[in-house]
C-alpha positions, 0 to 999 in steps of 0.5 A: 667339114672336109679339108677342101672346104676348110681351104676354100673358106680360108682362101675366101677369107684371105682374098677378103682381107687382101681386098680390104687391105688394098682399099685401105692402102689406096686411102692412105696413099690419097691422104699422104698426097693430100698431106704433101700438097698442104706441106708444099703450100705451107712451105711456099707460103712462109718460105721455110728452108730445109734447114728450118724444117730440119730436113736432112740434106740430099746427097 
């Protein structure tokens, strides 16, 4: 196999990995958004304070 073929194969593999990573990143962001909505809903429902949730105070 020639060096240019090796580089082409590596480039194709890298592009494939980057495409799959983009899909995973999008899925992670969607899941995170769902979690944030659920947390906000529960905080409102039970009227939790930042102190009760042990959240650091914002500066």
